[in-house]
N, C-alpha and C positions, 0 to 999 in steps of 0.2 A: 547780462552774462548767461542766464539760463536759456534765453532764446537762442543765442549764438551756439551754445552747446548742443541744443536740440537740432539746430540746422546742420552742425557738423556730423551728428549721428544719423542724419537722414530721416529723423522722425517726422519733421514737418512735411517732407516730400511724400512720405507714406500717407500721412493724414490728409494731405491735399488731394492725393489720388483717390482716397476713400471717399472724401466729400464729393469730388467730381462724379464718381460712380453713383453716388446717391442722388444727385440733382439732374444729371444729364438727360434722363428720360422723363423727368417730371414736368409739370406745367410751368413753362418758362414765361416770365414777364416780357411783354412785347416792348414796354417802355420803362426804362430805369433812369431815374434822376438822382444826381449826387450833389450833396453840399460839401465842398472840399474845405473842411475846417481843420484848423490846428497847425497850420504852417508856421505861424509866428511863435506859438508855444513850443513847437518842436525845436526851432532855432534857439529860443531863449534857454531851453533846457540844456543845450549844448554850448551855450555861451557865444552864440553867433548872432549877427545882425538879422533882422526879420527876413530880408530878401534872400538869404541863403535857404530859409525854409520854403519860400515861394518857388525857388528854382528846383529844389528837391521835389516839391509838390507837382511842378510841371512835368518832371520826368515820370512821376507816378501816373499821370494822366495817360501817357503813351501806353503803359502796361495795361491799364484798365480798359482802354478802347480795344486792345487785342483780346482781352478776356471776354468782352461783350460779343465781339465778332465770332469768337470760338464757340460761344453758346447760342449764337443765332439771335441775340437780342437786337431787335430791329431799330429801336430808337433809344438814344442816350442823350440826356440833357445835363450839362455841367454848369453849376453855379460857381463862377470864377471870380466875379467882381460885382459888388452891389453899388447902387447909387450912393449909399451911405459910406462906402469905402473911400470915396473921394476926400472924406474928412480926416483920413489918417495922415500921419506926418508926411510932409512934402517929399522928403528923401525916399521914403518907402513907396509912395505913389509913383514917383519918377522911376524907381527901380522896377516896379511892377509893369509900367508901360514899356520899358525896355525889354522886359521878359516876354510880354505879350507880342511885341513886334517880332522878336526872335522866333518864337514858336509858331506864330501865324505864318511867317515866311516859310518855315519848314513844312507846315501843313499844306501850303499852296502846292507844293511839289511832291507831297507824300504819296509814294507808290501804293501803299495800303489803301489810302482813301480812294484812289482812282480804280484800282483793281477790284475793290469791293463795291464800287459805285455808291459811295456815301455822300449824301447831300448835306452840306454844312450851312447852317443859318445862325446868325447872331440874333439874340433876343435881348432887347433893351434899348435905352436911349443912347444909341451909338454916336449921336452927334455931340455928345459930351466928351468923347475920347479925342486924343490927338489926331490930326488930319491923316497922318501917315498910317495909323492903325485903322481908321475909317476906310481908307483906300484899300488896305490889305483885306479887310473883311468883305468889301464889295467885290474884289477880285476873286476871292475864294467862293463867294456865293454865286457869282456868274459862272465860274468854271465848273461848279458842281450842280447847278440848278436843274439839269436834266436827269440827274441820278435819282433813283427811287427805291433802291434795294434796302439801303440803310440810311438813317438820319442821325446826324450829330448836331445838337443845338448848344451854342455857347452863350450862356446867360452872362452878359458883360455890360456894365453900367445898367444893371437890371434892378428893378424893385417891383414887387407884386402889386403894391398900391399904384405905382407909376403906370404899370401895364394896364390896369383897369381904368385909371384916369385917362390914359391915352385912347383907350377904346371908346370911352364915353364921349370924348371930344370928337372923335371921328364919326360916331353915330349921330351926334348932335349936328355936325356939319352936313351930313348926308340927308338928315331930316329937313334941315333948313333949305337945302338945295333941291328938295323934292325927289331925291333918289330912293328914299324909303319913307314909309308912312309910320307915324307914331305907334299905331296899333300892330305894326309888323314886328315890333321889338319883343323878342323872347330870348330864352337861353341860347338856342341854336344860332340866332342872329348875332348875339353878343360874342359867341365863340369865333365867329368869322372875322371879328375885329381885334382879336387878341394876337399877341406875337406868335402864338403856336398854330395859327389857322392853316398853315401849310402841311401839318402833320396828319398822317392817317389815324394816329391815336394820340391826341394831344394831352390826354390825362395819364400821368405816370401810374403804372401798376405798383411800382415800388420806389420809395424815396429813401435813400441812405444818407445819413449824416455822420461824419466822423468827429472825433475829439471829445466825445462824451456829453456834448451839449444836446438838450432834448427840446428843440424848437425849430420851426421852419424859417424864421427870420425873414418873412415876407416872400419866400420862394414859391412861385406858382400858386398863389392864393386861390385863384378860381379853379385851376386844373387839379388841385390836390384834394378835392372834397372827399373822394373815396379811395385815395392812395393808401397803400400799406406803408407804414413808417418803420424804419429800422435805425436805431441810434447805436453807434459803436464807440466804445471807449478806447479809441486808438487815434493818434494824430494822423492826418492825411498822408504825410510822407512815409509813415510806417505801415500804411494800408497794404495788406498782402492778399494774394489770390485766395488764401484760406479764409480771410475775413469776408471777401466778396462771395465766395461759395457758401459760407455760413449764412450770409444775408439772404441769398437765393433760397437756401433750404428753409429758413424761417418763413419766407414768403410762401413757399409751397405748402407749408403746414397750416397756413391760415385759411379759414373759410370766408370767402368774400361774399357779402350779402347785399352790398349797395343799398342799405337802408331797408331791405325787404325783411 
């Protein structure tokens, strides 16, 4: 009720503008990763099935991508579905797959994506997804593969441990086939075998998680070693531009030492 009243009075709009003025000329993260958490709890709070929350959350993604483009944030990684999420109730997983298919179809023809030359890549064990979604992801990747101004990564059927396991398997295969030598294995080589190898900056400067939970849940385990973390006590469908700008401001106030 209070939030609605403040919106009617225009106070949120004034505060949002003030925040934007604060951050727009500051040091901007080049790579922001987001854990989209709280869709089910948002729906439960309103007495709705969980997939209503997922749909509302999908709508929010469109807003967030525009905010990132406006601020010139070059790389965005979204954690939308983990390997563990397959264990959720069958009906919920089915509704999620329908939602993914719907929004990926829209993304394929999205003018904003092509106008801004955004390269889109799926991160994860996509072979676990329904074939129709696999084909959509392949189409999107092919259509945007020559773009390099901005990067949008969709972590779907993703797990941080799974990513590292898959990298180790590929390295072991290439060692066996004589493509690399055992002594060649170092951190830089390992990074070339991760899902994020195509990115100019694979390590997120800032990771934002909504819903009040304070953990990474296996998200970008290798890449997040020196990421700044921001945990927000708001469900993903209620995530506002104000929340996003506050997270950017928090990032700008931190002194990054990278272990030094």
